[in-house]
N, C-alpha and C positions, 0 to 999 in steps of 0.2 A: 441116243440122239446127240448130235454135235451142234451147238449153237455158237455162232460167231458174233462177237460184239465188236462194233466199229465206233470209234469216237468220231464226233463231227469234225474235230480238228484235222484228222487225217483226210477227210473229204475235201476240206478247204485247202490243204497243203498245195495241191497241184494247180489251184486257181489263184494263188497269191500273185504270181507275175502279172496275169492279165488284170487283176484287180488294181494293182499299183499303177500299171500303165494307163488304165482307164481313169483313175483318180487324177493322175498328172495331166491327162488330156483335158479333163473337165475343169481342173483348178489351176492350171498353169504350173507355177513353181510351188513346191512345198518342201518343208523340212521333215525329217524322220518322225519326230514326236507328233507333229501335225497330221501326218499320214495315219499313224496308229489311232489317234483320237477321232479322225474323220471316219475311218472304217468302223470303229466302235460305235460312234453316233449313228451312222447310216444303217447299221445292222442291229441297232438297239441292243448292244452288248452281246449279240450272238457270236460275232467274230472279233477276237482280240488278237492282234498281231504283236508278237513279242519282238524285242530288239534283236534277239538271237536269230530270228527268222527274217526280219526286215533288212538289216544292214548288209548281210552277205548278199542278199538279192539285189539291193541297190548298187553295191559295188560291182557285182557281175554285170548288171545291165549297163553300168557306166563303162566297164571294160569292153563290152560288146558294141559300144557306140550308140546305145539307145537313149542314154541319159547324159546330161551335162550337169556339172556342179558349179554353183557360184557360192562365194563366201560373203557373209555380211556380219559386221560387228554389231552385236546387240548387247548393250551394257558392257560388261567385262568378258563377254563370251563371243566366240566366233560361231556363227550358225551356218551350217551347210544346207543350201537349197538345191533341190533336184528338179530338173525340168526335162521334157522330151526333146531330143534332137529331131532333125528331119526324118532320120531312119526310125526313130522311136514313134513318131507320129504315124508313119506308114504301118508300123507294127500294130497300132491300135485297131486298124481295120481288119487285119488277118486274125488278130487275137479275139476280137469280138465275134467274127464269123465262126471261129473254132469253138468258142463257148456256146454260141447259139446251136451249133451242130451237136455238141455234147448234150445240151439240155434236151434237144429234140430226141436224141437217142435214148436218154433216160426216160423220157415220156413214153416212148414206144415200149420200153421194157416194163415200166410200171403201170402204164395205162394202155394196154394193147388195143382196147376198144376205140381209142381216139386215133389210132394210126390208120 
């Protein structure tokens, strides 16, 4: 018998983009560490986003025109804040629908009696 083990982190991996987009929609502008802490808090430590996963995604979303960046001097440091562009705000609607459809499909697979 073959048993496949799946880590939860691999389940969340494909959902990272819509999670970030939704957070920015709900909170306006945020900086990277703030995003990681908000996700950690909201999910009660269930989901912890690493810098290695977060920053490449933020840079890609910026390159795609979904995010804009502003810089602010905080003490001796410059902090990068990310916020949604108009295109990014439109993306939240499609992203949310995609996730809802995905969850409904999973519910059908795992709870066929509810379908």
